[in-house]
Backbone as CSV, one residue per row, in Angstrom:
resi,resn,N_x,N_y,N_z,CA_x,CA_y,CA_z,C_x,C_y,C_z
1,MET,-2.570,1.542,8.730,-2.912,1.600,6.871,-3.601,3.192,6.699
2,ASP,-4.093,3.374,7.327,-4.154,4.724,6.866,-4.373,6.330,6.800
3,ASP,-2.807,6.127,6.055,-2.078,7.170,6.661,-1.508,7.624,5.449
4,ALA,0.201,8.916,5.672,0.446,8.903,3.925,1.658,8.016,4.202
5,VAL,1.957,7.241,5.638,3.932,7.018,5.454,3.888,5.556,5.266
6,ASN,3.320,5.146,5.863,3.037,3.506,5.620,1.315,2.956,4.271
7,THR,1.869,2.376,2.927,1.383,1.177,1.812,0.558,0.863,2.729
8,VAL,-0.132,0.469,1.317,-0.269,-1.307,2.194,0.511,-2.205,1.414
9,GLU,1.191,-2.192,0.716,2.199,-2.806,-0.309,2.989,-2.693,0.703
10,HIS,3.971,-2.041,2.354,4.565,-2.044,3.245,3.491,-2.774,4.243
11,VAL,2.487,-2.720,3.993,1.931,-3.568,5.857,2.039,-4.544,5.028
12,VAL,1.704,-4.518,4.653,1.232,-6.123,3.446,2.829,-7.343,3.534
13,ASP,3.718,-6.389,2.993,5.501,-6.671,3.068,5.553,-6.955,4.855
14,CYS,5.328,-5.947,5.206,5.749,-7.231,7.561,5.202,-8.058,7.656
15,LEU,4.178,-7.872,6.934,3.280,-8.759,7.540,3.475,-10.072,7.341
16,ILE,4.111,-10.198,6.269,3.863,-11.928,5.068,5.931,-12.007,5.414
17,GLU,6.576,-10.791,5.689,8.039,-10.575,6.900,8.108,-11.254,7.746
18,ILE,7.805,-10.474,8.520,7.414,-10.117,10.093,7.079,-11.487,10.604
19,CYS,5.245,-11.299,10.037,4.534,-12.540,11.497,4.134,-13.156,10.552
20,GLY,4.646,-13.738,9.239,5.241,-14.978,8.288,3.295,-15.758,8.147
21,HIS,2.773,-13.951,7.588,1.020,-14.546,6.340,1.702,-14.848,4.776
22,ASN,0.720,-15.522,4.731,1.149,-15.814,3.463,0.502,-14.306,3.216
23,TYR,0.538,-14.172,1.358,-0.228,-13.091,0.603,-1.628,-12.501,1.293
24,TYR,-2.282,-13.339,-0.152,-3.494,-13.246,0.879,-3.471,-13.624,2.517
25,GLN,-3.035,-13.639,3.627,-3.893,-12.916,5.042,-3.347,-11.992,5.028
26,ALA,-2.170,-11.827,4.399,-1.546,-10.402,4.915,-2.454,-9.171,4.276
27,VAL,-3.045,-9.280,3.234,-4.019,-8.507,2.046,-5.409,-8.672,2.672
28,GLN,-5.612,-9.543,3.619,-6.853,-9.911,4.963,-6.509,-8.507,5.548
29,CYS,-5.849,-8.726,6.881,-5.431,-9.010,7.777,-5.452,-7.135,6.815
30,ALA,-4.445,-6.388,6.471,-4.392,-5.314,5.950,-5.382,-4.436,5.829
31,THR,-6.740,-5.370,5.504,-8.063,-4.776,4.299,-8.551,-4.159,6.135
32,ILE,-8.845,-4.983,6.667,-9.912,-5.589,7.797,-8.907,-4.471,8.874
33,THR,-7.817,-4.632,9.102,-7.387,-2.820,9.793,-7.431,-2.019,8.694
34,HIS,-7.363,-2.180,7.835,-7.929,-0.566,7.543,-9.810,-0.646,7.651
35,ASN,-10.431,-1.339,7.391,-11.592,-1.331,7.985,-12.044,-0.794,9.453
36,ASN,-11.376,-1.553,10.488,-11.681,-1.676,11.450,-11.397,-1.059,12.755
37,LYS,-9.766,-0.410,12.220,-9.011,0.055,12.520,-8.110,-0.230,13.556
38,GLN,-8.593,-2.155,13.640,-7.559,-3.415,13.765,-8.227,-4.453,13.493
39,CYS,-6.715,-5.177,13.675,-6.776,-7.013,13.426,-5.990,-7.141,14.416
40,SER,-6.138,-8.371,14.403,-4.931,-10.017,15.297,-4.301,-9.915,14.350
41,VAL,-3.437,-9.651,14.148,-1.964,-10.012,13.201,-1.321,-11.707,13.398
42,PHE,-1.362,-11.598,14.654,0.268,-12.726,15.058,-0.429,-12.812,16.974
43,VAL,-1.126,-14.769,16.734,-0.802,-14.507,18.696,0.098,-15.480,18.533
44,ASP,0.297,-16.015,19.637,1.788,-16.565,19.811,1.729,-16.614,21.443
45,ALA,2.706,-17.143,22.171,3.447,-16.765,23.099,3.848,-15.257,23.169
46,TYR,3.470,-14.839,24.983,3.966,-13.507,24.924,4.958,-13.022,24.544
47,ASP,5.814,-13.206,24.882,7.425,-12.873,24.744,7.787,-12.686,22.790
48,LEU,7.042,-13.798,22.166,7.485,-13.676,20.755,6.687,-12.986,20.493
49,CYS,5.250,-12.801,21.265,4.501,-11.329,20.319,4.815,-9.829,20.693
50,LEU,5.675,-9.935,21.715,6.556,-8.397,22.442,8.102,-8.943,20.581
51,ASP,8.813,-8.956,20.541,9.328,-9.211,19.772,9.141,-9.263,18.206
52,ILE,7.813,-10.144,17.892,7.354,-8.943,16.305,7.063,-7.444,16.361
53,CYS,5.986,-7.582,18.001,5.645,-6.001,17.891,6.380,-4.977,17.229
54,ASP,8.004,-5.553,18.326,9.080,-4.279,17.695,9.213,-4.152,17.081
55,ASP,9.925,-5.184,16.158,9.838,-5.328,15.129,8.929,-4.882,13.896
56,LEU,7.577,-4.577,14.156,6.689,-4.261,13.785,6.983,-2.618,13.456
57,ARG,6.842,-2.426,14.576,7.401,-0.875,15.166,8.423,-0.161,14.127
58,ASP,9.098,-1.281,14.707,10.521,-0.802,13.486,10.398,0.202,12.216
59,GLN,9.062,-0.679,11.700,9.138,-0.866,10.590,8.038,1.061,9.859
60,GLY,7.867,1.573,11.504,6.526,1.635,11.191,5.210,2.036,11.233
61,LEU,4.708,0.854,11.676,3.570,-0.011,11.948,3.019,0.384,13.409
62,ASN,1.981,0.973,14.100,1.386,1.386,14.946,0.544,0.081,14.979
63,VAL,1.534,-0.567,16.390,1.246,-2.230,16.974,1.064,-2.185,18.345
64,THR,0.099,-2.719,18.992,-0.537,-3.081,20.012,-0.681,-4.486,20.916
65,VAL,0.713,-5.180,21.864,0.248,-7.027,22.094,-1.125,-6.425,23.370
66,ILE,-1.824,-7.547,23.521,-2.875,-7.586,23.781,-2.582,-8.997,25.100
67,LYS,-2.480,-8.825,25.713,-2.273,-10.492,26.248,-3.646,-10.682,27.596
68,GLN,-3.690,-11.868,26.642,-5.412,-12.581,26.796,-5.121,-13.605,28.252
69,SER,-6.322,-12.703,28.491,-6.365,-14.039,30.424,-7.062,-15.294,29.447
70,LYS,-6.129,-16.813,30.251,-6.666,-18.138,29.484,-8.231,-18.077,30.473
C-alpha cells in the first residue's frame, strides 16, 4: 500500500471484494499494513488462502500465505 501503484482505496476495495471484509475491517487492515508492513487479512483453510492470495496478487497487491502449525 505504501507505493505509487496501489492506492488506499484500491487496497480497501480488494479486501472488501476478495476477502469479504466490511469497510471498517478493510480500512483497519490497510492502515495496519501501511504502518507495520504486514497484517493478517484472511485466515481459513490453506487451499482457500492460496486462492485468495492469487486473487489479491492479480489485483497488484503483494501478499504471502503463511501456513500455521497447529
